[in-house]
C-alpha positions as CSV (number, residue, x, y, z in Angstrom):
1,M,10.9,-15.1,-157.1
2,P,7.2,-14.9,-158.0
3,I,4.8,-15.7,-155.1
4,A,2.5,-18.7,-155.5
5,P,-1.2,-17.8,-155.1
6,S,-2.8,-19.2,-152.0
7,E,-5.1,-22.2,-152.2
8,E,-8.0,-19.9,-151.3
9,K,-7.3,-17.7,-154.3
10,V,-7.0,-20.8,-156.6
11,L,-10.3,-22.0,-155.3
12,R,-11.9,-18.6,-156.1
13,W,-10.7,-19.0,-159.7
14,M,-13.2,-21.8,-160.1
15,D,-15.8,-19.0,-160.2
16,E,-13.7,-16.0,-161.4
17,L,-12.3,-17.8,-164.4
18,C,-15.4,-19.8,-165.2
19,N,-16.5,-19.8,-168.9
20,W,-19.7,-21.7,-168.4
21,D,-21.9,-19.0,-169.8
22,R,-19.5,-17.4,-172.1
23,W,-20.4,-19.3,-175.3
24,G,-24.0,-20.3,-174.7
25,D,-25.8,-23.1,-172.8
26,N,-24.8,-26.0,-175.1
27,D,-21.2,-25.2,-175.5
28,L,-19.0,-28.3,-176.1
29,L,-15.8,-26.5,-177.2
30,G,-14.7,-24.4,-174.3
31,T,-11.5,-22.5,-175.0
32,L,-11.5,-23.9,-178.6
33,N,-14.1,-21.3,-179.3
34,H,-11.1,-18.9,-179.5
35,L,-10.0,-20.8,-182.6
36,T,-11.7,-19.2,-185.6
37,P,-11.7,-20.1,-189.3
38,E,-9.5,-17.0,-189.9
39,K,-7.0,-18.3,-187.4
40,R,-6.8,-21.6,-189.2
41,V,-6.2,-19.9,-192.5
42,S,-3.5,-17.7,-191.0
43,A,-1.8,-20.7,-189.4
44,A,-1.6,-22.5,-192.8
45,G,0.8,-19.7,-193.9
46,L,3.3,-20.8,-191.4
47,V,4.2,-23.9,-193.5
48,R,7.3,-22.8,-195.4
49,E,9.9,-25.5,-195.2
50,G,7.6,-28.5,-195.6
51,K,9.0,-30.1,-192.4
52,S,6.8,-32.1,-190.0
53,V,7.8,-32.9,-186.4
54,S,6.0,-35.3,-184.1
55,C,5.3,-34.2,-180.5
56,S,4.3,-37.7,-179.3
57,W,6.0,-40.6,-177.5
58,D,5.9,-44.1,-179.0
59,I,3.4,-46.3,-177.2
60,R,5.1,-49.6,-176.1
61,T,3.9,-52.7,-174.4
62,G,5.1,-53.7,-171.0
63,P,5.8,-51.6,-167.9
64,Q,6.3,-47.9,-168.7
65,P,7.3,-44.9,-166.5
66,G,4.2,-43.3,-165.1
67,A,1.7,-45.6,-166.8
68,T,-1.6,-46.2,-165.0
69,A,-1.7,-49.7,-166.6
70,E,0.4,-51.4,-169.2
71,S,-0.5,-50.9,-172.8
72,Q,-1.4,-54.2,-174.5
73,R,-1.1,-55.6,-177.9
74,Y,-2.5,-59.1,-178.6
75,M,-1.8,-60.6,-182.0
76,L,-4.8,-62.3,-183.5
77,S,-3.0,-63.5,-186.6
78,T,0.6,-63.3,-187.6
79,G,3.1,-64.3,-190.3
80,L,4.2,-67.4,-188.2
81,G,3.1,-70.9,-189.2
82,L,1.7,-70.1,-192.6
83,D,2.5,-73.6,-193.7
84,D,0.8,-75.3,-190.8
85,E,-2.2,-77.4,-191.4
86,G,-5.4,-75.4,-190.9
87,R,-3.8,-72.2,-192.2
88,K,-3.0,-73.3,-195.7
89,G,-5.2,-71.9,-198.4
90,L,-6.8,-69.2,-196.2
91,F,-6.3,-66.6,-198.9
92,D,-5.8,-67.0,-202.6
93,G,-4.8,-70.7,-202.4
94,G,-2.3,-70.1,-199.7
95,R,-0.2,-67.4,-201.4
96,A,-1.5,-64.5,-199.4
97,G,-1.5,-64.0,-195.6
98,G,-2.2,-61.2,-193.2
99,A,-1.8,-60.0,-189.6
100,Q,-4.2,-58.3,-187.2
101,E,-4.2,-57.4,-183.5
102,F,-6.1,-56.1,-180.5
103,I,-4.7,-53.1,-178.7
104,G,-5.7,-51.7,-175.3
105,M,-4.4,-49.0,-173.0
106,V,-5.2,-46.6,-170.2
107,F,-4.0,-43.4,-171.9
108,H,-4.7,-41.0,-169.0
109,G,-1.6,-40.9,-166.8
110,L,2.0,-39.8,-167.1
111,D,3.1,-42.0,-170.0
112,V,1.0,-41.8,-173.1
113,T,0.8,-38.6,-175.1
114,H,-2.9,-37.9,-174.9
115,L,-5.7,-35.3,-175.1
116,D,-8.0,-34.7,-172.2
117,S,-11.6,-34.0,-173.2
118,L,-13.9,-31.8,-171.1
119,A,-15.5,-35.0,-169.6
120,H,-12.2,-36.0,-167.9
121,L,-12.6,-34.2,-164.6
122,F,-15.3,-33.1,-162.3
123,W,-15.6,-30.5,-159.5
124,D,-18.4,-30.6,-156.9
125,G,-20.1,-33.3,-159.0
126,K,-20.2,-31.3,-162.2
127,M,-18.3,-31.1,-165.5
128,Y,-17.6,-28.0,-167.7
129,G,-20.8,-26.1,-168.3
130,G,-22.5,-27.5,-165.2
131,A,-23.3,-30.9,-166.7
132,P,-23.7,-33.5,-164.0
133,A,-20.8,-35.9,-163.5
134,S,-23.3,-38.7,-163.7
135,L,-23.5,-38.2,-167.4
136,V,-20.2,-40.2,-167.5
137,S,-21.2,-43.8,-166.6
138,D,-19.7,-47.3,-166.7
139,R,-22.2,-48.5,-169.4
140,Q,-22.3,-45.6,-171.8
141,G,-19.1,-43.6,-171.1
142,A,-19.4,-39.9,-171.5
143,L,-22.8,-38.8,-172.8
144,Q,-21.5,-35.2,-172.9
145,H,-18.1,-33.6,-173.5
146,D,-16.6,-36.8,-175.0
147,V,-13.7,-36.5,-177.4
148,L,-16.1,-36.4,-180.4
149,S,-16.5,-32.7,-179.7
150,V,-13.2,-32.3,-181.6
151,S,-13.7,-35.1,-184.1
152,D,-12.9,-32.8,-187.0
153,G,-9.4,-32.2,-185.5
154,I,-7.5,-29.1,-184.5
155,T,-5.3,-27.0,-186.7
156,T,-4.0,-23.6,-185.7
157,R,-0.9,-21.7,-184.8
158,G,1.4,-23.5,-182.4
159,V,3.9,-21.8,-180.1
160,L,6.7,-23.4,-178.2
161,L,8.1,-21.7,-175.1
162,D,11.3,-23.4,-174.0
163,I,11.8,-22.6,-170.4
164,P,15.0,-24.6,-169.7
165,R,16.6,-22.9,-172.8
166,L,15.6,-19.6,-171.3
167,K,17.2,-20.5,-167.9
168,G,20.3,-22.2,-169.3
169,V,19.5,-25.7,-167.9
170,D,18.7,-29.0,-169.4
171,V,15.7,-29.7,-167.2
172,L,13.8,-27.6,-164.7
173,A,14.3,-28.5,-161.0
174,P,11.1,-30.0,-159.4
175,D,10.6,-26.8,-157.3
176,Q,11.2,-24.6,-160.3
177,H,7.6,-24.1,-161.3
178,I,6.6,-22.1,-164.4
179,Y,5.0,-18.7,-163.7
180,P,3.5,-16.1,-166.1
181,E,6.8,-14.2,-165.8
182,D,8.6,-17.2,-167.2
183,L,6.2,-17.5,-170.1
184,E,6.6,-13.8,-170.9
185,A,10.4,-13.9,-170.7
186,A,10.4,-16.9,-173.1
187,E,8.1,-14.9,-175.4
188,D,10.6,-12.1,-175.4
189,A,13.6,-14.4,-176.0
190,A,11.8,-16.0,-179.0
191,G,10.5,-12.8,-180.4
192,I,6.9,-14.0,-180.4
193,E,3.7,-13.4,-178.4
194,V,1.0,-16.0,-177.5
195,E,-2.3,-14.9,-179.2
196,A,-5.9,-15.9,-179.2
197,G,-6.6,-19.3,-180.6
198,D,-3.0,-20.5,-180.3
199,V,-2.0,-23.9,-179.0
200,L,0.7,-23.2,-176.4
201,L,3.4,-25.9,-175.8
202,V,5.7,-25.4,-172.8
203,R,8.9,-27.4,-172.4
204,T,10.3,-28.3,-169.0
205,G,13.1,-30.6,-170.2
206,E,11.6,-33.7,-168.6
207,G,11.4,-35.3,-172.1
208,G,15.1,-35.1,-172.4
209,A,15.5,-36.7,-169.0
210,R,13.1,-39.5,-170.0
211,I,15.1,-40.2,-173.2
212,K,18.4,-40.2,-171.3
213,E,17.2,-42.5,-168.5
214,K,15.0,-44.7,-170.7
215,R,13.1,-47.3,-168.6
216,N,14.8,-46.1,-165.4
217,Y,13.0,-42.8,-165.7
218,N,10.4,-42.3,-162.9
219,A,7.5,-40.2,-164.1
220,N,6.0,-40.2,-160.6
221,K,9.0,-38.3,-159.1
222,P,8.6,-34.6,-158.3
223,R,8.6,-32.6,-161.5
224,S,8.1,-29.0,-162.7
225,G,5.1,-27.7,-164.6
226,Y,2.7,-24.8,-165.0
227,Q,2.2,-23.1,-161.6
228,A,-1.5,-22.3,-160.9
229,A,-0.6,-18.6,-161.3
230,C,-0.6,-19.2,-165.0
231,L,-4.4,-19.8,-165.1
232,P,-5.5,-16.1,-165.3
233,W,-2.7,-15.5,-167.9
234,L,-4.0,-18.4,-170.1
235,Q,-7.5,-16.9,-169.8
236,E,-6.3,-13.4,-170.7
237,R,-4.3,-14.7,-173.7
238,R,-7.3,-16.8,-174.9
239,V,-5.3,-19.8,-175.8
240,S,-7.3,-22.6,-177.4
241,M,-5.3,-25.5,-175.9
242,I,-2.1,-26.1,-173.9
243,G,0.4,-28.9,-173.9
244,S,3.7,-29.8,-172.1
245,D,6.2,-32.5,-171.7
246,V,4.7,-33.3,-168.3
247,A,1.0,-33.6,-167.4
248,Q,0.8,-29.7,-167.1
249,D,0.7,-29.5,-163.2
250,P,3.8,-29.7,-161.1
251,T,4.2,-32.7,-158.9
252,P,3.5,-31.9,-156.1
253,S,1.5,-28.8,-156.9
254,G,1.7,-27.5,-153.3
255,Y,-2.1,-27.5,-152.9
256,R,-4.2,-29.9,-150.9
257,Q,-7.9,-29.5,-152.1
258,V,-7.1,-28.5,-155.6
259,S,-4.2,-30.8,-156.1
260,M,-4.0,-30.4,-159.9
261,P,-5.1,-26.8,-160.4
262,I,-4.3,-26.6,-164.2
263,H,-6.4,-29.7,-164.7
264,M,-9.2,-28.9,-162.3
265,V,-9.7,-25.2,-162.9
266,G,-8.6,-25.4,-166.5
267,I,-10.8,-28.3,-167.6
268,V,-13.9,-27.9,-165.4
269,A,-14.2,-24.1,-165.0
270,M,-12.4,-22.7,-168.1
271,G,-13.1,-25.5,-170.6
272,L,-9.4,-25.7,-171.4
273,W,-8.2,-28.6,-173.5
274,L,-5.0,-30.2,-172.4
275,I,-2.4,-32.3,-174.2
276,D,-0.4,-34.3,-171.6
277,N,3.0,-35.9,-171.9
278,C,4.2,-34.5,-175.2
279,Q,7.6,-35.3,-176.5
280,L,9.0,-31.8,-177.2
281,E,12.8,-32.5,-177.5
282,D,12.6,-32.9,-181.3
283,L,10.4,-29.8,-181.6
284,A,12.7,-27.7,-179.5
285,A,15.7,-28.8,-181.6
286,T,13.9,-27.9,-184.8
287,C,12.8,-24.5,-183.5
288,A,16.3,-23.7,-182.4
289,E,17.7,-24.8,-185.8
290,L,15.2,-22.8,-187.8
291,G,15.1,-19.9,-185.4
292,R,11.3,-20.2,-185.4
293,W,9.2,-20.8,-182.4
294,E,5.8,-20.7,-184.1
295,F,4.5,-23.3,-186.6
296,N,1.3,-24.8,-188.0
297,F,-0.1,-27.2,-185.4
298,A,-2.3,-30.2,-186.2
299,L,-3.9,-32.8,-184.0
300,A,-6.8,-35.3,-184.4
301,P,-8.2,-37.7,-181.8
302,I,-9.5,-41.2,-182.4
303,R,-13.2,-40.9,-183.0
304,F,-14.3,-43.2,-180.2
305,Q,-17.8,-42.4,-178.9
306,G,-18.1,-41.8,-175.1
307,V,-14.4,-41.6,-174.5
308,T,-12.9,-38.9,-172.1
309,G,-9.9,-38.2,-174.2
310,S,-7.6,-39.9,-176.8
311,P,-4.1,-40.9,-177.4
312,V,-2.8,-38.4,-180.0
313,N,0.2,-37.6,-182.2
314,P,0.4,-33.8,-182.3
315,L,2.3,-32.4,-185.3
316,A,4.3,-29.2,-185.7
317,I,4.6,-28.3,-189.4
318,F,7.2,-25.8,-190.5
């Protein structure tokens, strides 16, 4: 078994893996600097079957497993009561009608598929690049590193590494954390290699458990994920973004000060963009069916000023 790095070593990675000066003083993209126009053009060539697969969960109202708060939908107008007095003749003499609603959610958490921007986390009072955490305020939101840094969207080569398939299980055990050795073994099994500018998606099998258990699924239970040892590997491979069917870090991670090392070292020091809580069961089935573990990947956030992330619907296109 691989040996987990000590917390002292993980804390040193805050400095050793730091990308703050790598792409200039005003860098807003972090690891997305690895994604070049040439990479986008190359990724477009991966579309051969014309098949698109969503990597997102449906967002539902009411209590959800792992949700920080319930997602809300309030209908402002509906198709009910169109013949009631006061609603007659609203549009075109009463022949037309319409519906509209208000929606609200806390997307950060363990339920909604979402993108973390580089304003999401702080370390020692600073964001990525050394910007003070005070630039995220209650009145104005994030004045730096909000999700508008990627308002033009992401398209690149995506790679799925299916660790349960590699190990012959449905879902990884909570203490079965994912190490670089697992990532490389999954590469060998798939006949691919993670390259600069890629979006790396890693499956733990928790999505399958969530589908099976439905509302009884407990997202707050101990779960597998990327072990902190993967951080130097991700830096060396120059990935642009990572995602998983969990919130990246194992629960619990085994560390006290840096309780979520993939989030804390990744976002704050490396400028690594994260896609939490993907639904990768459909993607894994499609990859196995086609015998292809690489695809064109596309993602676009909601263009909401000052927001520290966004609910997203990542797409794998074959």
